[in-house]
C-alpha positions as CSV (number, residue, x, y, z in Angstrom):
1,X,0.3,2.9,68.7
2,X,3.3,0.9,69.7
3,X,3.5,-2.8,69.0
4,X,4.9,-5.5,71.3
5,X,5.5,-9.1,70.1
6,X,5.3,-11.7,72.8
7,X,6.3,-15.3,72.3
8,X,4.4,-17.7,74.5
9,X,2.0,-14.9,75.1
10,X,-1.2,-17.0,75.2
11,X,-1.0,-18.0,78.9
12,X,0.8,-17.6,82.1
13,X,3.4,-14.9,82.4
14,X,3.1,-14.1,78.7
15,X,-0.6,-13.4,79.0
16,X,0.0,-11.2,82.1
17,X,2.6,-9.2,80.2
18,X,0.1,-8.8,77.3
19,X,-2.7,-7.7,79.5
20,X,-0.5,-5.0,81.1
21,X,0.7,-3.7,77.8
22,X,-2.8,-3.6,76.4
23,X,-3.7,-1.5,79.5
24,X,-0.9,0.9,78.5
25,X,-2.5,1.2,75.0
26,X,-0.1,-1.0,73.1
27,X,-0.9,-3.4,70.3
28,X,0.2,-6.9,71.2
29,X,1.1,-9.6,68.7
30,X,1.1,-13.0,70.3
31,X,3.1,-16.0,69.0
32,X,2.2,-19.3,70.5
33,X,1.4,-22.9,69.6
34,X,-1.9,-23.3,67.8
35,X,-4.8,-24.4,70.0
36,X,-7.4,-23.4,72.4
37,X,-5.1,-21.3,74.7
38,X,-4.0,-19.2,71.8
39,X,-7.6,-18.8,70.5
40,X,-8.7,-17.7,74.0
41,X,-6.0,-15.0,74.0
42,X,-8.1,-13.2,71.3
43,X,-10.5,-12.4,74.1
44,X,-8.0,-9.9,75.6
45,X,-9.2,-7.2,73.2
46,X,-9.3,-5.8,69.7
47,X,-5.6,-4.7,69.8
48,X,-4.4,-8.3,70.0
49,X,-3.3,-10.2,66.9
50,X,-2.7,-14.0,67.1
51,X,0.0,-15.9,65.2
52,X,0.1,-19.7,65.6
53,X,3.7,-20.8,65.3
54,X,6.1,-23.5,66.4
55,X,9.2,-21.5,67.5
56,X,11.5,-24.6,66.9
57,X,10.6,-24.4,63.1
58,X,13.0,-21.8,61.8
59,X,11.2,-21.5,58.4
60,X,7.8,-21.0,60.1
61,X,9.2,-18.4,62.4
62,X,10.7,-16.5,59.5
63,X,7.4,-16.4,57.7
64,X,5.5,-15.4,60.8
65,X,7.8,-12.6,61.6
66,X,7.5,-11.3,58.1
67,X,3.7,-11.3,58.5
68,X,3.9,-9.3,61.7
69,X,6.3,-6.7,60.2
70,X,4.0,-6.3,57.2
71,X,0.9,-5.9,59.4
72,X,2.3,-3.4,61.9
73,X,3.8,0.1,61.4
74,X,6.6,-0.6,64.0
75,X,7.9,-3.3,66.2
76,X,8.8,-1.5,69.4
77,X,9.3,-4.3,71.8
78,X,9.9,-8.1,71.4
79,X,9.4,-10.2,74.5
80,X,11.0,-13.6,74.4
81,X,8.9,-15.4,77.0
82,X,8.2,-18.8,75.4
83,X,9.8,-21.7,77.2
84,X,9.6,-25.1,78.8
85,X,11.0,-26.4,82.0
86,X,12.7,-29.7,82.7
87,X,13.0,-31.3,86.1
88,X,15.2,-34.3,86.7
89,X,18.8,-35.4,87.3
90,X,21.2,-35.3,84.4
91,X,22.3,-38.8,85.1
92,X,18.7,-40.0,84.3
93,X,18.2,-37.7,81.3
94,X,18.0,-38.7,77.6
95,X,20.1,-36.5,75.4
96,X,17.0,-35.8,73.2
97,X,15.5,-34.1,76.3
98,X,18.5,-31.8,76.5
99,X,18.1,-30.9,72.8
100,X,14.4,-30.3,73.1
101,X,14.8,-27.8,76.0
102,X,17.4,-25.9,73.9
103,X,15.3,-26.0,70.8
104,X,12.5,-24.2,72.6
105,X,14.2,-22.0,75.2
106,X,17.3,-20.9,73.2
107,X,16.8,-21.5,69.5
108,X,13.2,-20.4,69.6
109,X,14.3,-17.0,70.9
110,X,17.1,-16.8,68.4
111,X,14.8,-17.6,65.5
112,X,12.5,-14.7,66.5
113,X,15.3,-12.3,67.1
114,X,16.7,-13.0,63.6
115,X,13.3,-12.4,62.1
116,X,12.6,-9.1,63.8
117,X,16.1,-7.7,64.2
118,X,15.8,-5.1,61.4
119,X,12.3,-4.0,62.4
120,X,13.4,-3.3,65.9
121,X,16.4,-1.4,64.7
122,X,14.1,0.7,62.4
123,X,12.2,2.1,65.4
124,X,15.1,2.0,67.9
125,X,13.1,-0.4,70.0
126,X,13.9,-3.1,72.5
127,X,14.4,-6.8,73.1
128,X,13.3,-8.3,76.5
129,X,14.4,-11.8,77.2
130,X,12.6,-13.7,80.0
131,X,15.3,-15.7,81.7
132,X,15.3,-17.2,85.2
133,X,17.4,-17.4,88.3
134,X,18.7,-20.5,86.6
135,X,20.1,-18.2,83.9
136,X,22.7,-16.7,86.2
137,X,23.1,-19.4,88.9
138,X,22.9,-23.2,89.2
139,X,19.5,-24.8,90.1
140,X,19.2,-28.3,91.4
141,X,17.6,-30.9,89.0
142,X,17.5,-28.4,86.2
143,X,20.7,-29.0,84.2
144,X,19.2,-28.7,80.8
145,X,16.9,-25.8,81.7
146,X,19.7,-23.9,83.5
147,X,22.0,-24.4,80.5
148,X,19.4,-23.1,78.1
149,X,18.8,-20.0,80.2
150,X,22.6,-19.4,80.6
151,X,22.8,-19.6,76.8
152,X,19.9,-17.3,76.4
153,X,21.5,-14.7,78.6
154,X,24.8,-15.0,76.9
155,X,23.2,-14.4,73.5
156,X,21.2,-11.4,74.6
157,X,24.1,-9.8,76.5
158,X,26.2,-10.0,73.4
159,X,23.3,-8.8,71.2
160,X,23.0,-5.7,73.5
161,X,26.6,-4.8,72.7
162,X,26.0,-5.3,68.9
163,X,22.7,-3.4,68.8
164,X,23.6,-0.5,71.0
165,X,24.9,1.6,68.1
166,X,21.5,1.1,66.4
167,X,19.8,2.7,69.4
168,X,18.3,-0.7,70.4
169,X,18.0,-1.6,74.1
170,X,18.2,-5.2,75.5
171,X,16.7,-6.2,78.8
172,X,16.9,-9.5,80.7
173,X,14.3,-10.4,83.3
174,X,15.1,-13.2,85.8
175,X,12.1,-14.4,87.8
176,X,12.4,-17.1,90.4
177,X,9.3,-19.2,90.6
178,X,6.1,-17.8,89.0
179,X,2.9,-19.7,89.8
180,X,1.4,-20.0,86.3
181,X,0.7,-23.8,85.9
182,X,0.6,-25.3,89.4
183,X,-1.4,-28.5,89.1
184,X,-1.2,-28.4,85.3
185,X,2.3,-29.5,84.4
186,X,1.3,-31.1,81.1
187,X,4.1,-33.6,81.8
188,X,6.0,-35.0,78.9
189,X,8.7,-37.6,78.6
190,X,12.1,-36.7,80.2
191,X,10.7,-34.4,82.9
192,X,9.7,-31.7,80.4
193,X,6.8,-29.7,81.7
194,X,5.0,-26.3,81.4
195,X,6.8,-23.5,83.1
196,X,5.5,-22.5,86.5
197,X,4.3,-26.0,87.3
198,X,7.2,-27.3,89.4
199,X,6.2,-28.7,92.8
200,X,9.6,-28.0,94.4
201,X,9.6,-24.3,93.9
202,X,10.4,-21.6,96.5
203,X,8.2,-18.6,97.4
204,X,6.0,-18.6,94.3
205,X,4.8,-15.2,93.0
206,X,1.8,-14.2,91.0
207,X,2.1,-13.8,87.2
208,X,0.6,-10.3,87.2
209,X,3.0,-9.1,89.9
210,X,5.9,-10.6,88.0
211,X,4.7,-8.8,84.8
212,X,4.4,-5.5,86.7
213,X,8.0,-5.7,88.0
214,X,9.4,-6.7,84.6
215,X,7.7,-3.9,82.7
216,X,8.6,-1.4,85.4
217,X,12.2,-2.4,85.0
218,X,12.0,-2.0,81.2
219,X,10.6,1.5,81.6
220,X,13.4,2.4,83.9
221,X,15.9,1.2,81.4
222,X,17.3,-1.6,83.5
223,X,19.4,-4.2,81.6
224,X,19.0,-6.9,84.3
225,X,15.7,-7.2,86.2
226,X,15.6,-9.8,89.0
227,X,11.9,-10.5,89.6
228,X,10.8,-11.0,93.2
229,X,12.6,-11.2,96.5
230,X,14.0,-14.7,95.9
231,X,15.5,-13.7,92.6
232,X,17.0,-10.5,94.0
233,X,18.5,-12.3,96.9
234,X,19.8,-15.1,94.7
235,X,21.4,-12.5,92.3
236,X,23.4,-10.8,95.1
237,X,24.3,-13.9,97.1
238,X,25.5,-15.7,93.9
239,X,27.6,-12.7,92.9
240,X,29.1,-12.1,96.3
241,X,29.4,-15.7,97.7
242,X,28.7,-18.3,95.1
243,X,29.6,-21.2,97.4
244,X,27.0,-20.0,100.0
245,X,24.4,-19.7,97.2
246,X,24.9,-23.3,96.2
247,X,24.6,-24.5,99.8
248,X,21.5,-22.5,100.4
249,X,19.9,-23.5,97.1
250,X,20.6,-27.2,97.6
251,X,19.2,-27.1,101.1
252,X,16.0,-25.3,100.2
253,X,15.3,-27.3,97.0
254,X,15.9,-30.6,98.9
255,X,13.5,-29.5,101.6
256,X,10.8,-28.5,99.1
257,X,11.2,-31.8,97.1
258,X,10.4,-33.9,100.3
């Protein structure tokens, strides 16, 4: 039985990905913050193992990854899904907020990649980074979030080049707005909130549908997976006419914020 490791797998898109993989007869190891949401993920089935872990703690991540490698015969897929959003103007942002977003969205993924790199090589497995439209294009009032996702994509694109000779694949999924926490932002200082809780989003999609598209892209061997019609349109418009993309994005985001 193949094993997938999912960070932030206890809820939202991570849980939807876990559910679909379990349906395809995978074992799923879930890394998430300790608490009720992680405990509830154990209800997904007997082929789920739970690992409470703060991804910003490099030492804790290293120990947790070692436990997973010891417990499982192979690590075939690592999904870097954990993340936080941040909504607000840079002019009004404390620098600590910027650092917090990077600590979770970027360094959290890097810590896990370091801990599981050799195990994924051993079975010629794959890494799947869950980025965002904000990872390849600007997104209004999301400077720290967008910067962290740009960094995430830069890291995994380079990792793809370095790991190709080991038979390892790297995929990047870029959803637009996935409705996972609408009405439950768990707002924290500096505009930090749970992903999928933004009130100014555009054309929200269901988490299960997003998971279906992402895993279908992985099965097809796609390196870049825009998720949903907004993401696909944004991908092409930003590539072909970046100035037009910015004008459309600012107009739509301003309309939705009103």
